[in-house]
Every structure is written in structure tokens, then in C-alpha cells.
C-alpha positions in Angstrom: 42.3 21.2 -10.6 39.0 23.1 -11.0 36.2 21.5 -12.8 33.8 23.4 -15.2 30.7 21.7 -16.4 28.5 22.9 -19.3 25.7 21.7 -21.5 25.7 22.0 -25.3 21.9 22.6 -25.5 22.4 25.1 -28.3 25.3 25.0 -30.8 26.7 27.6 -33.2 29.1 27.2 -36.1 30.6 30.1 -38.0 33.0 29.6 -41.0 34.4 32.9 -42.3 37.0 32.2 -45.1 37.4 35.9 -46.0 40.9 37.3 -45.9 40.1 39.9 -43.3 39.1 37.4 -40.5 39.7 33.9 -41.8 38.3 32.0 -38.8 36.0 29.3 -37.5 34.1 30.1 -34.4 32.0 27.5 -32.6 29.9 27.3 -29.4 29.4 23.7 -28.2 29.0 24.1 -24.5 32.2 26.1 -24.6 33.5 28.5 -27.2 36.3 27.3 -29.5 38.0 29.3 -32.2 40.6 28.8 -34.9 42.3 31.5 -36.9 44.1 31.1 -40.2 47.2 28.9 -39.8 46.3 27.9 -36.3 44.7 25.1 -34.3 41.4 25.3 -32.5 41.8 26.9 -29.1 39.5 27.6 -26.2 38.2 31.1 -26.0 38.2 31.9 -22.2 36.5 35.3 -22.8 33.6 34.6 -25.2 31.6 37.7 -24.3 34.4 40.2 -25.0 37.5 40.3 -27.2 38.7 36.7 -27.7 41.4 35.4 -25.4 42.5 32.0 -26.8 44.3 29.4 -24.8 45.4 25.9 -25.8 43.6 22.8 -24.5 44.8 19.1 -24.2 43.5 15.6 -23.4 40.4 16.0 -25.5 38.2 13.0 -25.2 34.8 12.6 -26.9 32.1 10.0 -26.9 28.5 10.2 -28.1 27.3 11.9 -24.9 30.2 14.0 -23.6 33.4 15.8 -24.2 36.2 16.4 -21.7 39.5 18.4 -22.0 41.9 20.3 -19.9 43.1 23.9 -20.2 44.8 26.6 -18.2 42.2 29.4 -17.7 43.4 32.6 -16.1 46.5 30.7 -15.0 44.4 28.0 -13.2 44.5 24.4 -14.4 40.9 23.5 -15.3 39.1 20.4 -16.4 36.1 20.8 -18.6 33.1 18.4 -18.9 30.6 19.2 -21.7 27.3 17.4 -22.0 26.7 16.7 -25.7 23.5 14.7 -25.3 21.0 17.5 -25.5 21.7 18.5 -29.2 22.3 16.1 -32.1 24.7 18.6 -33.7 27.0 18.9 -30.7 28.9 15.6 -31.2 29.5 16.5 -34.9 31.1 19.8 -34.0 33.1 18.3 -31.1 34.6 15.6 -33.4 35.3 18.2 -36.1 37.3 20.2 -33.7 39.3 17.1 -32.7 40.0 16.1 -36.3 40.8 19.6 -37.4 43.6 19.7 -34.8 44.8 16.2 -35.4 45.0 16.6 -39.2 46.4 20.1 -38.8 43.9 21.5 -41.3 44.0 25.1 -42.3 41.3 27.4 -43.6 41.6 28.2 -47.3 40.6 31.6 -48.7 40.0 30.1 -52.1 36.3 29.3 -51.3 33.8 32.0 -51.1 30.9 31.1 -48.8 30.6 32.3 -45.3 28.4 29.9 -43.3 26.7 30.5 -40.0 24.4 27.8 -38.5 22.7 28.0 -35.1 20.7 25.0 -33.9 18.7 25.2 -30.7 16.0 23.0 -29.2 13.1 24.7 -31.0 14.8 27.1 -33.4 17.2 27.3 -36.3 19.2 30.0 -38.1 21.1 29.5 -41.3 23.0 32.4 -42.9 25.0 31.9 -46.1 26.9 34.7 -47.8 29.0 34.9 -50.9 32.1 36.9 -50.0 34.5 38.2 -52.6 37.3 40.5 -51.6 37.4 44.1 -52.9 33.6 44.5 -53.5 32.0 46.5 -50.7 29.0 47.6 -52.7 25.9 46.2 -50.9 24.0 46.2 -54.2 26.4 43.4 -55.4 26.1 41.3 -52.2 24.5 37.8 -52.3 23.1 36.2 -49.1 20.5 33.8 -47.9 19.0 33.8 -44.4 16.6 31.1 -43.1 15.3 31.6 -39.6 12.9 29.7 -37.4 12.7 31.8 -34.2 10.4 32.7 -31.4 8.8 35.6 -33.3 8.3 34.2 -36.8 9.7 32.0 -39.5 11.2 33.8 -42.5 13.6 33.7 -45.5 15.6 36.7 -46.7 17.3 36.6 -50.1 19.7 39.2 -51.4 20.9 38.7 -55.0 23.3 41.0 -56.8 21.7 44.2 -58.2 18.2 43.0 -57.0 16.4 44.4 -54.0 16.3 42.1 -51.0 13.3 39.8 -50.6 11.6 38.5 -47.5 9.1 35.7 -47.2 7.4 34.7 -43.9 6.0 31.3 -45.1 8.4 28.4 -45.7 7.0 25.5 -47.6 10.1 23.3 -47.9 13.9 23.2 -47.5 15.9 20.5 -49.2 19.6 19.6 -49.3 21.1 17.6 -52.1 24.8 17.3 -51.2 26.0 20.9 -51.7 22.8 22.3 -53.2 20.4 24.0 -50.7 16.9 24.7 -52.0 14.2 26.7 -50.2 10.6 27.1 -51.4 8.7 30.0 -50.0 5.0 30.7 -49.9 3.0 33.9 -49.7 4.2 37.3 -50.9 7.4 39.1 -50.6 6.7 41.4 -47.6 9.3 43.9 -48.8 8.0 44.1 -52.4 6.9 47.3 -53.9 3.2 47.8 -54.2 2.9 47.0 -57.9 4.5 43.6 -57.2 2.8 42.8 -53.9 0.3 40.3 -55.5 3.1 38.0 -56.6 3.1 34.8 -54.5 5.7 32.2 -53.8 9.4 32.0 -54.6 12.0 29.2 -55.0 15.7 29.7 -54.5 18.8 27.6 -54.8 22.2 28.0 -53.3 25.3 26.0 -54.4 27.6 25.8 -51.4 31.2 26.7 -52.1 32.9 25.1 -49.1 36.4 23.8 -48.5 36.3 19.9 -49.0 37.5 19.2 -45.4 34.5 21.1 -44.0 31.8 19.8 -46.3 30.8 16.7 -44.2 30.3 18.8 -41.1 28.3 21.5 -42.8 26.1 19.1 -44.7 25.5 17.2 -41.4 24.6 20.4 -39.5 22.3 21.6 -42.2 20.6 18.2 -42.4 20.0 18.1 -38.6 18.7 21.7 -38.6 16.3 21.1 -41.5 15.0 17.9 -40.1 14.3 19.6 -36.7 12.0 22.1 -38.3 10.0 20.0 -40.8 6.8 20.2 -38.7 6.9 24.0 -39.2 6.8 23.9 -43.0 3.7 25.4 -44.5 3.0 22.8 -47.1 
């Protein structure tokens, strides 16, 4: 049996409950994906169109995850180091429980959630998705990013031009209510509104109950990791 070792230094979690895709996609050292009505499977081709294969013998402790899969017809053992990112064990245990409990993704909740947690950086993208409305003017999303270039918040509300702030004063999470307080001016504001300073925004998460504990945990870890960068 071949052995593949990887390190979950950065983790990504994507929940898309829309009727078009209906999927959860995660990167925790390896790429796992589940589609509507199915179990989590290993994606053996994460850089191109997904090729999903089943895995077995999943074992998780606080520092590592091991499992077996047949990759390109070769029996392969996987060893994933989970110790480099606090969020990695949360996602690994979620994958295990999802398969054991035979959960399925419901399309009756309307928030798409994407969270990427790295050693120094964080990206949160929330979007309200309702089928049949493709007009971008009616879209609603919130993006919070701490990256190598800058820190910013982008807010798109229905029928209102998108806002962008490049000073983040605070982010708080109260169960399913995420609140972000921005400083400075909206850098995309029209000239007559360019002197307005600061903005607060709240997002009430509409998430399937089975997934709430994981998403709250990931958001909390991500927010705590960036507190030193808040411009209080």
C-alpha cells in the first residue's frame, strides 16, 4: 500500500445549499466533497474536474487523521497532520460525523458559506442565495478578508451599490448573528458621499441545524486569529 502524507496548514470549507450545485467542499490536508444525497468522498483530482472516490478506516485524534482509499486503482493510505491549524480537527470530525449520521444537505436554507483559515490570513464569504433571481442588483453578500495585500470588508445589499471598507474595527459572533464594524470611508462611494465614515453591518446566518456547530466554530477560530489586526 502506498502512503500519502499531507499537512492541513490551511483549511477551506464551502457550503453551497443551492439547487444547482448542492455541495460541501473542504480542504483539510486533502480535498473532500459531498454532493446532495451522498456521503463525503475523497476528491483525487482537486485541481481539475472532481473525481470522487470512497474512503474507509477513518481515524481522527487531536493531531492527525488517517484513512484508506483506492486512488487511480492503487490502494493508498493517507496520513494528515491536523496540528498546524486549530480548525482542521473540527472539519475532520465533521466529515466523520456527516458520514456516520448519513446527513444530507437541505436546500431549504439560503446561505452559502465559504471560510478559509490560514496561518496569518482569513477569508469569510457569506451569500444569500434564492433560486430564480439572477439580477445582481438583488444580490446580498458579505466578504471579510485579511490577506497579504490588505484587510477589507465588502457588503452588497439588495438594490444598493456595493460598499468596501479597508479598516476593520471589530468582528463579533453571537450564535448565528455575525456583526462587523468598519472604520474609515467607503472606498467605492460616489464623491458626494465620500466624507461618510464608518459602517456597521449584521448578518443573521441561515444554516442547516446539523452544520451550525461547525460553522460557528470555524468563524470563532477565524475571528480570534485576526483580533490583533483590528483597528480599534
